[in-house]
SEDREN-435409 format. One record per atom (N, C-alpha, C): residue in one letter; x, y, z. Coordinates in steps of 0.2 Angstrom, whole numbers, padded with zeros to 4 digits, always signed. Example, Ala and Ser with C-alpha at 12.3 -4.5 7.8 and 13.67 -1.06 7.14 Angstrom:
# SEDREN-435409
a+0066-0028+0039;a+0062-0022+0039;a+0066-0016+0039;s+0064-0011+0035;s+0068-0005+0036;s+0064+0000+0039;
This chain:
# SEDREN-435409
m+0004-0006+0000;m+0000+0000+0000;m+0004+0006+0000;e+0002+0011-0004;e+0006+0017-0004;e+0005+0021+0003;k+0010+0026+0004;k+0010+0030+0010;k+0004+0035+0009;k+0000+0036+0015;k-0005+0041+0015;k-0005+0045+0021;s-0007+0051+0022;s-0007+0055+0027;s-0012+0054+0033;g-0010+0055+0039;g-0014+0054+0045;g-0012+0057+0051;y-0015+0056+0057;y-0013+0059+0063;y-0013+0053+0068;y-0008+0053+0072;y-0007+0048+0078;y-0008+0052+0084;f-0013+0049+0088;f-0015+0052+0095;f-0011+0050+0101;g-0008+0045+0100;g-0004+0042+0106;g-0007+0035+0107;t-0004+0032+0112;t-0006+0025+0114;t-0007+0025+0122;e-0013+0023+0124;e-0014+0022+0131;e-0013+0015+0133;i-0012+0015+0140;i-0011+0008+0143;i-0018+0006+0147;e-0021+0000+0146;e-0027-0002+0149;e-0033+0003+0148;g-0033+0007+0142;g-0038+0011+0141;g-0039+0017+0145;k-0034+0019+0148;k-0034+0025+0153;k-0030+0031+0150;w-0033+0036+0148;w-0030+0041+0144;w-0024+0044+0148;w-0024+0044+0155;w-0018+0047+0159;w-0012+0042+0160;r-0013+0036+0156;r-0007+0032+0157;r-0004+0031+0150;p+0000+0035+0147;p+0003+0035+0140;p+0008+0029+0140;y+0008+0026+0135;y+0013+0021+0133;y+0019+0024+0130;m+0025+0024+0132;m+0031+0028+0130;m+0036+0024+0127;d+0036+0017+0126;d+0041+0013+0123;d+0041+0014+0116;n+0047+0014+0113;n+0048+0013+0106;n+0045+0019+0102;g+0045+0025+0104;g+0042+0030+0100;g+0035+0031+0100;f+0031+0027+0104;f+0024+0028+0104;f+0021+0034+0108;f+0025+0037+0112;f+0023+0043+0116;f+0021+0049+0112;v+0025+0051+0107;v+0024+0057+0104;v+0018+0057+0099;r+0013+0061+0099;r+0008+0061+0094;r+0010+0066+0089;g+0006+0066+0083;g+0007+0071+0078;g+0005+0068+0071;n+0006+0073+0066;n+0005+0071+0059;n+0010+0067+0056;g+0008+0063+0051;g+0013+0059+0048;g+0010+0055+0042;d+0013+0050+0040;d+0011+0045+0035;d+0010+0038+0037;y+0005+0035+0035;y+0004+0028+0037;y+0004+0023+0030;w+0005+0017+0032;w+0005+0012+0026;w+0003+0005+0030;i+0000+0001+0026;i-0002-0006+0028;i+0001-0011+0024;s+0004-0016+0028;s+0008-0021+0024;s+0004-0028+0026;d+0006-0033+0024;d+0003-0040+0025;d+0004-0041+0033;d+0009-0039+0036;d+0010-0041+0043;d+0008-0035+0048;g+0006-0029+0046;g+0005-0024+0051;g+0004-0017+0048;i+0003-0012+0053;i+0002-0006+0051;i+0008-0001+0053;y+0010+0003+0049;y+0016+0007+0050;y+0013+0015+0051;f+0016+0019+0055;f+0015+0026+0055;f+0021+0029+0056;l+0023+0034+0052;l+0029+0038+0052;l+0028+0045+0053;r+0029+0047+0060;r+0027+0054+0061;r+0032+0059+0058;k+0030+0065+0056;k+0034+0070+0053;k+0040+0071+0058;l+0046+0073+0055;l+0052+0074+0058;l+0055+0068+0062;t+0053+0062+0061;t+0055+0056+0064;t+0058+0052+0059;k+0063+0047+0061;k+0066+0043+0056;k+0063+0036+0056;q+0060+0034+0062;q+0058+0027+0063;q+0051+0027+0064;p+0047+0023+0060;p+0040+0022+0060;p+0038+0018+0067;i+0032+0019+0069;i+0029+0015+0074;i+0026+0009+0070;f+0026+0003+0073;f+0023-0003+0070;f+0019-0007+0075;i+0013-0008+0072;i+0008-0013+0076;i+0007-0019+0072;s+0009-0025+0074;s+0009-0031+0071;s+0002-0034+0071;f-0001-0036+0066;f-0008-0039+0066;f-0009-0044+0071;h-0004-0048+0072;h-0005-0054+0076;h-0005-0052+0084;t-0004-0046+0085;t-0005-0043+0092;t-0011-0039+0093;v-0015-0038+0088;v-0021-0034+0088;v-0027-0038+0091;k-0031-0036+0096;k-0036-0039+0099;k-0043-0036+0096;d-0043-0030+0094;d-0050-0027+0092;d-0048-0020+0089;i-0053-0018+0085;i-0052-0011+0082;i-0059-0007+0084;k-0059-0001+0086;k-0065+0002+0088;k-0064+0009+0085;l-0070+0013+0085;l-0070+0020+0083;l-0073+0024+0089;g-0071+0030+0090;g-0073+0035+0095;g-0072+0042+0093;y-0074+0046+0098;y-0073+0053+0096;y-0067+0056+0101;a-0064+0052+0105;a-0058+0054+0109;a-0053+0049+0110;h-0047+0051+0111;h-0042+0046+0112;h-0036+0050+0116;a-0033+0046+0121;a-0027+0049+0124;a-0028+0056+0127;g-0034+0057+0129;g-0036+0064+0132;g-0037+0069+0127;k-0038+0068+0121;k-0040+0073+0116;k-0046+0071+0113;w-0051+0076+0113;w-0057+0075+0110;w-0057+0078+0102;v-0061+0075+0098;v-0061+0077+0091;v-0068+0077+0089;p-0072+0082+0090;p-0079+0082+0088;p-0080+0081+0080;g-0085+0077+0078;g-0086+0077+0071;g-0082+0072+0067;v-0076+0070+0070;v-0072+0065+0066;v-0070+0059+0071;k-0071+0053+0068;k-0070+0047+0072;k-0063+0045+0072;v-0061+0043+0078;v-0054+0041+0079;v-0054+0033+0079;l-0049+0030+0075;l-0049+0023+0075;l-0044+0021+0080;k-0046+0016+0085;k-0042+0014+0090;k-0041+0007+0089;i-0034+0006+0089;i-0032-0001+0088;i-0030-0004+0095;i-0033-0009+0097;i-0032-0012+0104;i-0028-0018+0103;w-0022-0018+0106;w-0017-0023+0105;w-0013-0025+0111;k-0009-0030+0111;k-0005-0032+0117;k+0002-0032+0115;r+0006-0029+0120;r+0013-0030+0120;r+0016-0030+0127;n+0020-0035+0128;n+0023-0037+0135;n+0018-0037+0140;e+0013-0041+0139;e+0007-0042+0144;e+0003-0036+0145;k+0004-0030+0142;k+0000-0024+0143;k-0005-0023+0137;l-0011-0022+0139;l-0016-0020+0134;l-0016-0013+0132;l-0015-0012+0126;l-0013-0005+0123;l-0019-0003+0118;s-0020+0004+0118;s-0025+0006+0113;s-0021+0012+0110;s-0020+0012+0103;s-0017+0017+0099;s-0022+0020+0095;g-0022+0027+0095;g-0028+0031+0091;g-0025+0034+0085;f-0029+0034+0079;f-0027+0037+0073;f-0033+0040+0070;i-0031+0045+0066;i-0036+0047+0060;i-0032+0047+0054;f-0036+0044+0049;f-0032+0043+0042;f-0036+0047+0037;g-0031+0050+0033;g-0034+0055+0028;g-0034+0062+0031;r-0034+0067+0027;r-0034+0074+0030;r-0040+0076+0034;k-0046+0074+0032;k-0052+0075+0036;k-0055+0069+0039;g-0051+0064+0040;g-0054+0058+0043;g-0058+0054+0039;s-0059+0056+0032;s-0064+0052+0028;s-0061+0045+0026;e-0055+0044+0027;e-0052+0037+0025;e-0052+0033+0031;t-0054+0035+0037;t-0053+0031+0043;t-0058+0025+0043;l-0064+0026+0040;l-0069+0020+0040;l-0066+0015+0035;e-0063+0017+0029;e-0061+0013+0024;e-0055+0009+0027;v-0050+0012+0031;v-0045+0009+0034;v-0047+0004+0039;k-0052+0005+0043;k-0055+0001+0048;k-0057-0006+0044;q-0061-0005+0039;q-0063-0011+0035;q-0057-0015+0033;i-0052-0012+0030;i-0046-0015+0028;i-0042-0019+0034;l-0042-0016+0040;l-0039-0019+0045;l-0043-0024+0048;d-0049-0024+0048;d-0054-0029+0051;d-0053-0035+0047;k-0052-0035+0040;k-0050-0041+0036;k-0043-0043+0037;k-0039-0039+0038;k-0032-0041+0039;k-0031-0045+0046;i-0034-0043+0051;i-0034-0046+0058;i-0038-0052+0059;a-0043-0053+0055;a-0048-0058+0055;a-0044-0065+0056;r-0039-0066+0052;r-0036-0072+0052;r-0032-0074+0059;y-0031-0068+0063;y-0027-0069+0069;y-0032-0070+0075;l-0038-0068+0074;l-0043-0068+0080;l-0046-0075+0081;
């Protein structure tokens, strides 16, 4: 898949917005580019060199909402990827596309990709 623009809201631990996950560059939120491969989703924030990566085999669920990591987004849905790393249940939030219109399309793609692991 080609790279497309999006926004990363950050990653919460156990669904609590006040408990940010800080390992491996997951702490810093911001604009960037995402792409989906056969094994997972990548997101490269602007001004960084290393993308964050969420492997499909670690994903437990995908949800939509209007807030994530303490930030509210009225009118635009945030895609929340629920996944596990090192026995921690994490939730990473994204908006895909400039106005979030791609977010529902990306959710459908991700639902199909993770179905084989659930």
